[in-house]
C-alpha positions in Angstrom: -19.1 1.7 -1.0 -15.9 -0.2 -1.3 -13.3 0.2 -4.8 -14.2 -3.4 -6.5 -12.4 -5.5 -9.3 -12.6 -3.0 -12.9 -13.5 0.0 -10.8 -10.9 3.4 -11.5 -8.7 4.1 -8.8 -9.0 8.2 -8.0 -7.5 10.3 -8.3 -5.6 12.3 -4.9 -2.6 13.7 -3.9 -0.5 11.4 -1.7 3.0 11.9 0.3 6.4 11.0 -0.4 9.5 11.3 1.3 12.2 11.8 -1.4 15.6 13.1 -1.1 14.9 14.3 2.6 12.0 16.5 0.9 7.9 15.8 1.2 6.9 15.3 -1.9 3.0 15.3 -3.5 1.9 13.2 -5.8 -0.8 12.2 -7.6 -2.3 8.9 -7.2 -2.8 9.1 -11.1 1.2 9.2 -11.4 1.8 5.6 -9.4 -0.6 4.0 -10.9 -1.3 5.1 -14.8 0.5 2.9 -17.8 1.6 0.8 -15.1 1.1 -2.8 -13.8 1.0 -2.1 -9.7 0.7 -3.7 -6.2 -0.3 -2.2 -4.2 -0.6 -3.3 -0.8 -1.5 -1.3 2.6 -2.0 -1.6 6.2 -3.4 -0.3 9.4 0.2 1.3 10.8 4.1 2.2 9.6 6.0 0.3 12.8 2.7 -1.7 14.1 3.6 -5.9 14.6 1.9 -7.2 11.9 2.9 -4.9 9.2 6.7 -5.2 10.5 7.7 -8.6 11.0 5.2 -10.0 8.2 3.4 -7.5 5.7 5.9 -4.8 4.6 9.2 -7.5 4.8 7.3 -10.3 2.6 7.2 -7.6 -0.4 11.0 -6.6 0.0 12.3 -9.6 0.2 10.0 -11.6 -2.6 10.1 -7.7 -4.8 12.7 -9.6 -7.4 10.4 -12.2 -8.2 7.4 -9.7 -8.8 9.6 -7.2 -10.8 10.2 -10.4 -13.2 7.0 -11.2 -13.4 6.1 -7.8 -15.0 5.0 -6.0 -12.1 6.0 -1.9 -12.6 6.3 -1.5 -8.8 5.1 -2.5 -5.8 3.9 0.2 -3.8 2.5 0.0 0.3 0.5 2.7 1.7 0.0 3.6 5.5 -2.1 5.8 6.8 0.2 7.8 8.1 2.8 10.7 7.2 5.8 11.0 4.5 8.4 10.5 7.6 6.9 7.3 9.4 6.5 6.1 6.0 9.9 6.8 5.0 12.3 5.5 8.2 9.9 2.7 8.0 11.4 2.1 4.1 14.7 2.3 5.7 14.6 0.1 8.6 13.2 -2.7 6.2 15.5 -1.8 3.7 12.8 -0.5 0.7 15.2 1.7 -1.1 14.3 0.6 -5.0 12.0 -2.5 -4.1 8.7 -1.2 -2.5 7.3 2.3 -3.0 6.4 4.1 0.6 3.8 6.5 0.1 1.5 8.4 3.0 -1.9 8.8 2.5 -1.8 10.7 6.0 -5.4 12.1 5.7 -6.7 9.3 4.5 -8.2 10.9 1.4 -6.6 8.3 -0.4 -8.2 5.4 1.8 -11.6 7.0 2.4 -12.3 7.3 -1.9 -11.1 3.7 -1.9 -14.3 3.1 1.0 -11.2 0.9 2.5 -11.1 2.9 5.6 -11.1 1.4 9.3 -12.5 3.3 12.6 -9.5 2.1 15.0 -10.2 5.0 17.6 -10.9 2.8 19.9 -7.2 1.6 20.0 -6.4 5.4 20.0 -5.1 5.1 16.2 -8.2 7.5 14.7 -8.8 6.6 11.1 -6.7 3.5 9.1 -6.7 1.9 5.6 -7.8 -2.1 6.1 -5.4 -4.0 5.2 -5.5 -5.5 1.5 -3.4 -5.6 -1.5 -4.7 -5.5 -4.7 -2.9 -5.4 -8.2 -3.6 -2.5 -10.1 -3.4 -2.1 -13.8 -3.1 1.8 -15.6 -5.1 2.8 -12.9 -7.9 -0.2 -12.8 -8.4 -2.9 -9.8 -7.5 -6.0 -11.4 -7.4 -8.0 -8.1 -8.0 -6.9 -4.3 -7.2 -8.8 -1.3 -9.3 -7.7 1.5 -8.0 -9.5 5.3 -10.7 -9.8 7.5 -9.8 -7.4 10.4 -7.2 -9.3 12.9 -6.0 -11.5 9.9 -3.3 -12.0 7.6 -4.2 -14.4 5.5 -4.7 -12.7 1.8 -2.5 -9.6 1.4 0.6 -10.9 2.2 3.7 -11.1 -0.1 3.5 -15.4 -1.6 -0.4 -14.6 -1.7 -0.2 -12.4 -4.5 2.8 -13.3 -6.5 1.3 -16.8 -6.7 -2.1 -14.7 -7.8 -0.1 -13.3 -10.5 
């Protein structure tokens, strides 16, 4: 069963590259006491993710912060090295926090995994964006497979 509005996010370890070192942090640390936009996607360096999804949040990050968002988190079922390199390529820097869910533990706990084994990608995250306040889901924009209409930065910004 997929997570829904009003549900608390699970407490799961995730990874992030910090100063050249992979650091494990708990999802609770990312979301507790904060208003966060979390967006997830099937994979770093993939066409829609690289051309539109991540860049949109990077470009509009200041507008999110001006509207009271404490942080923007990009999550993918990739390792921290890949997420860091992808973030650097798109100048995510202090705009978007690049988080790795390498074994899909967080994604599976949300019930938002998708099996892309036939495409050679294994278990990945569905494409979505959510607004999280103090660890609780306030809104969830889940994409229909192979679409990119509701999880983009513009749609999330307009909903704030």
